[in-house]
C-alpha positions in Angstrom: 111.2 78.4 81.3 114.3 80.5 80.1 116.8 78.8 82.9 119.7 81.1 81.3 117.7 84.2 81.9 116.0 83.5 84.9 119.8 82.0 86.3 121.4 85.3 84.8 119.0 87.5 87.4 119.4 85.6 89.9 123.5 86.3 89.7 123.4 89.2 88.8 120.9 91.0 91.1 120.1 88.8 93.6 118.1 91.0 95.2 114.4 90.3 96.9 110.9 90.3 95.6 108.4 92.7 97.8 105.1 90.7 98.1 101.9 92.5 98.9 101.3 90.7 102.0 104.3 90.2 103.8 105.4 90.0 107.2 108.0 92.2 109.3 110.0 89.4 109.7 110.2 88.7 105.5 110.8 92.4 105.5 113.8 92.9 108.0 115.3 89.2 106.6 115.2 90.3 103.0 116.7 94.1 104.0 119.1 92.6 105.8 120.0 90.1 103.3 120.2 93.4 100.5 122.8 95.1 103.2 125.4 92.0 103.1 125.4 92.5 99.4 125.8 96.4 99.3 122.6 97.1 97.6 121.9 99.8 100.6 119.3 101.9 98.2 117.3 98.7 97.7 117.2 97.6 101.1 116.1 101.2 102.2 113.7 101.0 99.4 112.0 97.8 100.6 112.0 98.6 103.9 109.8 102.3 103.1 107.4 99.8 101.3 107.3 97.4 104.7 106.7 100.5 106.6 103.6 101.3 104.4 102.4 97.5 105.2 103.1 97.9 108.6 102.8 101.2 110.2 105.3 102.5 112.6 106.5 98.8 113.5 109.8 99.5 115.5 111.5 96.7 114.2 111.4 98.2 110.8 111.8 101.6 112.2 115.0 100.3 114.1 116.4 98.9 110.7 115.7 101.8 107.7 116.5 104.4 110.3 119.7 103.0 111.5 120.6 102.5 107.2 119.5 106.0 106.8 121.6 107.7 109.4 125.0 105.4 108.2 123.7 107.0 104.5 124.4 110.1 105.6 120.7 110.9 105.9 120.6 111.9 109.6 117.7 113.6 110.1 115.3 111.7 108.3 117.0 108.4 110.4 116.7 110.4 113.8 113.0 111.1 113.2 112.3 107.3 112.3 114.2 105.8 115.8 112.8 108.7 117.6 109.4 107.0 116.9 110.4 103.9 117.6 111.7 104.6 121.1 108.3 106.0 121.9 107.1 102.7 121.2 110.1 100.2 123.2 111.7 103.0 125.5 113.9 100.3 126.9 115.2 98.4 123.7 118.8 98.8 124.4 119.6 98.9 120.1 117.0 100.9 119.8 119.2 103.9 121.9 122.6 102.4 120.6 121.0 103.6 117.1 119.7 106.5 118.0 123.1 107.8 119.7 124.6 107.0 116.5 122.5 109.4 114.6 124.1 112.1 117.4 127.3 110.9 117.1 127.7 111.4 112.9 125.9 114.7 113.6 128.9 116.3 116.5 126.2 116.0 119.1 129.0 113.6 121.7 126.8 115.0 124.6 123.1 113.5 123.5 125.7 110.4 122.1 126.8 109.7 125.4 123.5 109.9 127.3 122.2 107.2 124.8 124.6 105.0 124.8 124.6 104.9 128.6 121.1 104.4 128.6 121.7 101.9 125.9 124.1 100.2 128.1 121.9 100.6 131.4 119.2 98.6 129.9 121.8 95.7 128.5 125.4 96.2 129.7 126.7 93.2 127.4 125.8 95.7 124.4 129.4 95.7 122.9 128.5 98.1 120.0 127.3 100.9 122.8 130.4 100.0 124.6 132.7 100.6 121.6 130.6 103.8 120.3 130.6 105.4 123.7 134.0 105.6 123.9 133.9 107.1 120.6 132.2 109.9 122.3 133.8 110.2 125.0 137.5 110.5 122.9 135.7 113.3 121.2 134.9 115.0 124.5 138.0 114.6 125.8 137.7 112.0 128.3 140.2 109.6 127.4 140.2 107.8 130.6 136.6 107.0 130.5 136.5 105.8 126.5 139.6 103.9 127.8 137.4 101.9 130.0 134.6 101.3 127.8 137.0 100.3 124.9 138.3 97.9 127.3 135.1 96.7 128.1 134.4 96.5 124.2 137.2 93.9 123.6 136.6 91.8 126.8 132.8 91.2 125.2 134.4 90.7 121.6 138.1 89.8 121.6 138.5 88.8 117.9 137.1 92.2 116.5 139.7 94.1 115.1 137.9 97.5 114.9 138.1 97.2 118.9 141.3 96.4 119.0 142.7 99.2 117.4 140.3 102.1 118.8 141.6 100.4 122.3 145.5 100.6 120.9 144.9 104.5 120.3 143.4 105.3 123.7 146.5 103.5 125.5 148.8 105.6 123.6 147.0 108.4 124.7 147.7 107.1 128.3 151.3 107.0 127.6 150.9 103.0 127.2 153.0 102.8 123.6 154.2 99.1 124.3 150.3 97.5 125.5 148.8 100.2 122.2 151.6 98.4 119.8 150.7 94.6 121.0 146.4 95.3 120.9 147.4 96.5 117.3 149.6 93.4 117.0 146.7 91.4 117.9 144.2 93.3 115.4 146.6 92.4 112.5 146.4 88.7 113.3 142.8 89.0 113.1 142.9 91.1 109.7 145.7 90.3 108.5 145.0 91.9 105.0 143.7 95.3 106.6 147.0 97.6 104.9 145.6 100.8 107.1 146.4 98.5 110.1 149.4 97.6 108.6 150.3 101.0 107.7 149.5 102.1 111.5 151.8 99.7 112.6 154.8 101.1 110.6 154.1 104.5 112.0 154.4 103.4 115.2 157.9 101.5 115.2 159.1 104.2 112.9 158.4 107.0 115.4 159.7 104.5 118.6 162.8 104.4 115.9 162.7 101.0 114.5 163.1 101.7 111.0 163.7 98.2 109.6 160.5 97.0 111.8 158.4 100.0 110.1 159.9 99.1 106.8 158.7 95.4 107.1 154.9 96.5 107.8 155.1 99.1 105.1 156.0 96.9 102.8 153.4 94.6 103.6 150.7 97.2 103.3 152.1 98.3 100.3 151.8 94.3 98.8 148.3 94.2 99.8 147.2 97.7 98.4 149.9 98.2 96.0 148.1 101.4 94.6 148.2 103.3 97.2 150.3 106.1 96.5 150.7 107.1 100.3 152.7 103.9 100.9 155.1 104.3 98.4 155.5 108.0 99.8 156.6 106.8 103.3 158.6 104.0 101.7 160.6 106.3 100.0 161.4 108.3 103.1 162.1 105.5 105.0 164.6 104.1 102.7 165.8 107.6 102.5 166.7 107.7 105.7 168.4 103.9 106.0 170.5 105.5 103.2 169.1 103.2 100.1 169.2 106.5 98.2 168.3 104.3 94.9 165.6 102.8 96.5 164.0 105.9 97.8 164.4 107.2 94.4 162.3 104.3 92.6 159.2 104.5 95.7 158.9 108.4 94.8 158.5 107.7 91.5 155.9 105.2 91.8 154.1 107.3 94.1 154.4 110.3 91.6 153.5 107.7 89.2 150.5 106.0 91.2 148.8 109.8 92.0 148.8 111.0 88.0 146.9 107.2 87.0 144.2 108.2 89.7 143.5 111.4 88.1 143.6 110.0 84.6 140.9 107.6 86.5 138.8 110.6 87.8 138.9 111.8 84.1 137.8 108.8 82.7 135.1 108.2 85.4 133.7 111.9 84.6 133.4 110.5 80.7 132.2 107.3 81.4 129.6 108.8 83.3 128.8 110.9 80.7 128.9 108.1 78.0 131.8 108.8 76.7 132.7 105.3 77.0 135.6 105.0 73.9 138.0 108.6 75.4 137.3 106.9 78.9 138.9 103.5 78.1 141.2 105.6 75.4 142.5 107.0 78.5 142.5 104.1 80.7 144.2 102.1 78.8 147.9 103.1 78.3 147.7 103.6 82.4 147.1 100.1 83.2 149.4 99.0 80.3 152.1 100.9 82.7 150.7 100.3 86.0 149.4 96.4 86.5 149.3 96.9 90.1 146.6 99.4 89.4 143.3 97.7 90.1 141.2 100.5 90.2 141.8 101.2 86.9 141.8 97.9 85.4 138.1 97.3 87.2 137.1 100.5 85.5 138.5 99.9 82.3 137.3 96.2 82.2 133.5 97.1 83.5 133.4 99.6 80.4 134.7 96.4 78.3 131.5 94.6 79.0 129.1 97.5 78.5 131.2 97.7 74.8 130.5 93.7 74.1 133.9 93.0 74.5 133.7 89.9 77.1 137.1 88.6 75.6 138.9 91.7 77.0 136.8 91.9 79.8 138.1 88.6 81.0 141.5 89.0 80.2 141.5 92.2 82.1 139.8 90.3 85.1 142.5 87.5 84.9 145.3 90.3 85.4 143.1 91.9 88.3 143.1 88.6 90.1 147.1 88.0 89.3 147.6 91.5 91.3 145.2 90.9 94.1 143.5 87.2 94.0 141.5 88.6 97.0 139.6 90.7 94.5 136.1 89.4 94.9 134.4 91.6 92.5 136.6 90.8 89.6 136.6 87.1 90.3 132.6 87.4 90.6 132.5 89.1 87.0 135.1 86.9 84.9 132.8 83.7 86.3 130.0 85.3 84.7 131.5 85.7 81.5 132.3 82.5 81.4 128.7 81.4 82.2 127.5 83.4 79.4 129.7 81.4 77.3 128.6 78.2 78.4 131.9 77.5 80.2 129.8 76.7 83.7 133.1 74.2 84.8 135.6 76.9 84.3 133.6 79.4 86.1 132.8 77.3 89.3 136.6 76.8 89.0 137.7 80.4 89.5 135.5 80.7 91.9 136.6 77.9 94.1 140.1 78.9 93.7 139.0 81.9 95.7 138.6 79.6 99.4 135.1 81.4 100.1 131.9 80.0 99.1 129.7 82.4 97.7 125.7 82.6 96.7 126.7 82.7 93.0 129.5 79.8 93.1 126.1 77.7 94.6 123.7 78.8 91.9 126.6 78.3 88.9 126.9 74.8 90.4 123.4 74.1 90.3 122.8 75.2 86.9 125.1 73.0 86.2 123.5 69.9 87.8 120.4 71.5 86.2 121.9 71.3 82.5 123.5 67.9 83.1 119.6 66.6 84.8 120.7 65.9 87.9 117.6 67.5 89.5 118.7 65.8 93.1 121.9 67.3 92.9 120.3 70.5 91.9 117.5 71.5 94.4 120.8 70.6 96.8 122.6 73.4 95.9 119.2 75.9 95.7 118.5 74.4 98.9 121.2 75.8 100.5 120.8 79.3 98.8 117.3 79.2 99.9 118.1 78.9 103.2 119.4 82.4 103.4 117.2 83.7 100.7 113.6 81.9 101.7 111.6 84.6 99.9 113.3 84.8 96.2 111.0 84.4 93.4 113.2 83.5 90.6 115.2 81.1 93.2 111.6 79.8 94.2 111.3 79.1 90.4 113.8 77.2 89.8 113.4 74.8 92.7 109.7 74.6 91.2 111.6 73.5 87.9 113.6 71.1 89.8 111.0 69.5 91.8 108.6 69.4 88.5 111.5 67.6 86.7 111.0 64.8 89.7 107.7 64.6 89.3 107.0 66.2 92.0 103.8 68.4 91.0 102.0 69.3 93.9 105.1 70.4 95.7 106.6 72.2 92.4 103.5 74.3 92.2 103.4 74.9 95.8 106.6 76.9 95.4 105.3 78.9 92.7 102.0 80.0 94.9 104.8 81.4 97.4 106.7 83.1 93.9 103.4 84.0 92.7 102.5 86.0 96.1 106.0 88.0 96.0 105.7 89.3 92.4 101.5 89.0 91.8 100.4 88.8 88.3 104.3 88.4 86.9 103.5 86.4 83.7 106.7 84.5 84.0 105.7 82.7 86.9 101.8 82.7 85.5 103.5 80.7 82.3 105.6 77.9 84.6 102.6 77.1 86.5 100.4 76.9 83.7 103.0 74.6 82.1 103.1 72.1 85.5 99.1 72.1 85.2 99.6 71.1 81.6 102.3 68.1 81.7 99.7 66.8 85.4 96.6 66.9 82.5 98.9 64.9 80.0 100.0 62.2 82.2 96.6 62.0 83.9 95.4 61.6 79.6 98.6 58.7 79.7 96.9 56.8 82.6 92.9 57.4 80.6 91.9 59.6 83.7 89.7 61.5 81.1 87.3 63.2 83.9 90.5 64.2 85.6 92.2 65.8 83.3 89.4 67.6 81.9 89.0 69.4 85.1 92.7 70.9 84.8 92.2 71.5 81.1 88.6 73.6 81.8 90.8 75.5 84.5 93.7 76.7 82.2 91.2 77.6 79.6 90.0 80.0 82.3 93.9 81.7 82.9 94.8 81.7 79.1 92.7 80.9 76.2 95.2 78.6 74.0 94.4 76.0 71.4 96.6 73.4 72.6 94.1 73.1 75.7 90.9 73.4 73.5 92.3 70.1 71.8 93.0 68.6 74.6 89.1 69.1 75.8 87.9 67.6 72.6 90.3 65.1 73.5 88.6 63.9 76.9 84.7 64.9 75.7 85.7 62.4 72.7 86.6 59.4 75.2 83.7 60.2 77.9 81.5 60.2 74.7 80.7 63.8 74.3 80.9 63.6 71.1 78.7 66.8 70.0 81.3 68.9 72.5 84.0 67.4 70.8 83.4 68.2 67.7 82.8 71.9 69.1 85.8 72.5 70.8 88.4 70.5 67.8 86.8 73.0 65.3 87.5 75.8 67.8 91.0 74.4 68.3 92.2 73.7 64.9 90.8 77.0 63.3 93.3 78.6 65.9 96.1 75.5 65.6 94.9 74.1 61.8 98.7 72.0 61.8 97.5 69.9 64.8 97.1 66.6 62.4 96.4 64.3 65.9 93.4 66.7 66.4 92.5 66.4 63.1 92.1 62.7 62.9 90.2 62.8 65.8 87.8 65.0 64.8 87.4 63.2 61.7 86.4 60.2 63.6 84.1 61.6 65.8 82.5 63.0 63.0 82.1 59.9 61.2 80.8 58.1 64.4 77.8 61.7 64.5 77.4 60.5 61.0 78.9 63.9 59.1 80.4 62.1 56.7 80.4 64.8 54.1 82.7 67.0 56.4 84.5 63.9 58.1 85.4 63.3 54.4 86.9 66.6 54.3 88.9 66.3 57.5 90.6 63.3 56.2 91.5 64.6 52.7 93.1 67.4 55.1 95.0 65.1 56.7 96.1 62.6 53.6 98.9 65.0 52.9 100.1 65.0 56.2 99.3 61.5 57.1 99.5 59.7 53.5 99.5 56.3 56.1 97.5 52.8 55.7 94.8 53.7 58.0 94.1 57.1 57.2 93.4 55.8 53.4 90.9 53.0 55.0 89.1 56.0 57.3 88.4 58.1 54.2 87.4 55.3 51.9 84.7 54.6 54.4 83.2 58.0 54.4 83.3 58.2 50.7 81.5 54.6 51.2 78.8 56.4 53.2 78.5 59.3 50.7 78.3 56.9 47.7 81.4 58.0 46.1 82.3 54.2 45.2 85.2 54.8 42.7 86.9 57.3 45.6 86.1 54.5 48.2 87.6 51.9 46.5 90.8 53.8 45.4 91.2 54.7 48.9 91.1 51.3 50.3 93.4 49.6 47.4 95.9 52.0 48.4 95.4 51.2 52.4 96.1 47.2 51.1 98.9 48.2 49.2 101.0 50.2 51.7 100.3 46.8 53.5 97.2 47.1 56.0 95.5 43.7 55.7 93.3 44.2 59.0 90.5 41.6 58.2 87.8 45.0 58.0 90.0 46.5 55.2 90.1 43.7 53.0 86.8 43.0 53.7 85.8 46.7 52.5 87.8 46.3 49.3 86.5 43.2 48.9 82.6 44.9 49.2 84.0 47.9 46.5 85.5 45.4 44.0 81.8 43.7 43.9 80.4 47.2 43.1 82.8 47.5 40.3 81.6 44.1 39.0 85.4 42.3 39.8 84.0 39.2 41.0 86.8 37.4 41.4 89.3 39.9 43.2 86.2 41.1 45.3 85.5 36.6 46.4 89.3 36.2 47.6 89.7 39.6 49.0 86.0 38.5 51.2 87.3 34.9 51.6 90.5 36.3 52.9 89.0 38.3 55.7 86.4 35.6 56.5 89.3 33.4 56.9 90.9 35.8 59.7 87.4 35.5 61.3 85.8 38.8 60.0 81.9 38.0 60.9 80.6 40.1 58.2 83.1 38.2 55.5 82.0 34.8 57.2 78.1 35.8 56.3 78.6 37.2 53.0 81.2 34.5 51.4 78.9 31.2 51.4 75.9 34.0 49.2 79.4 34.6 46.9 80.1 30.9 46.5 77.0 29.7 45.5 
């Protein structure tokens, strides 16, 4: 398995596969993961597939309908939600999402009715209270809206969205200070929300507290320094405070940034039409002049990557992180460039600096363990990801790889079975499965469990005809005594893989045992250029002897002895060859040495030679 290719797929496209027999729960789990990764279209397509397999399932209708509404496809989403409501009319979440569809389309009365019905079935549905408050506000019913907004805050005091709306509604009732306190609480919950900071600044400014307004606005500008609006408002406040020089500087920044965004739009249009070089030519001077222009730098870095200029892209991602350490996309892309270059430690360090654990960090850490062949460590990381993504085929393949490396072949194959169910017929998964089975067969061969190994090899041959399987089958049949079958398989296998010297040696030996001396000699002669060992010469000498090619046999036996093979049977056969060529003294000496070594034929023949 190409580990680097598979890990790349996981890091860059951490999306889930679709199995032909997935359950409703599996579809909803997968779609939720995709939504968390902002892959809305993939989630929508996945849920459509789910509905094809499970028609009119309320859970799928709810999830798909709500996603369609959120993505602006109100009519289709509304229809699916109504279909679900026909089956589950008392489902609070369904009613809330149906209300959301009405609210998005400006049908406030219908939205209010649905949100109230949702709360009738579940009075603690915090989102229903929050969205009902919005709907009532749109109808001009501020007091009723305030009541439901207050309830949302009571039910979930840690969501800044609820406090922000509550603050607005308090303000409509003349409760300015209470509204201000709610906004400050929201800011504590979301200290990097520049919009909240801007709103706090506006409130302090309207209340006449210019220095407080300035403080909030400067914080907003630090969080989002490329926003022209913040610089415009800063200019106004500095002007009011009599700091004309600072006011002028901020006015200039506001003008420059607006121009930068105009150039960004032009560059984006060029990039979309494939004119990458022209787009880069517009962006490069802009980001050099305005290092705070992160939006432009992100587009430029992306263009660099598409042009294959990884070093330039990486340097730019680092500059982006200097400006905004919370830019997750820049951190992830920079880390991936380092992974491509094999700098796994540096990639992990870059991701660690965010202080927020991510799936990519876990995957890269796991991959590093794989490179180090720390299979237990790699599995620990992969299991963490599996807990969130139990149905990712690529992840299951990686887990299988580690399990197999630990010798847990049965468990490894079980994970591949799950992966194959998610991607039926996937050639990479099939290849990995065959690899594990083949390793299992080799393990059985090493333990001399010929029948068990043969069974696996025959199964592999049914899946994919490979010479390497066929040659091992021949070896099993050879060891089991089925020599004719072994010869048939050796012959076919060696035609496809003629460089398999080990198999040719066994083929030649099997032919010899069957008395096929001429073909055996032919095979040994083909072995000889690749394996000039004493035993090869000895075996070749034996076949020559049976064929009556005595001079050649004598040469082969002599060569074996000269190469250091002094086994008694070799000495004996060389002795016989010497006898045939009338070299009595040499023959007697060789046979005597074989007899002294205890070789029975030599001991029988020696007395005759002495006489």
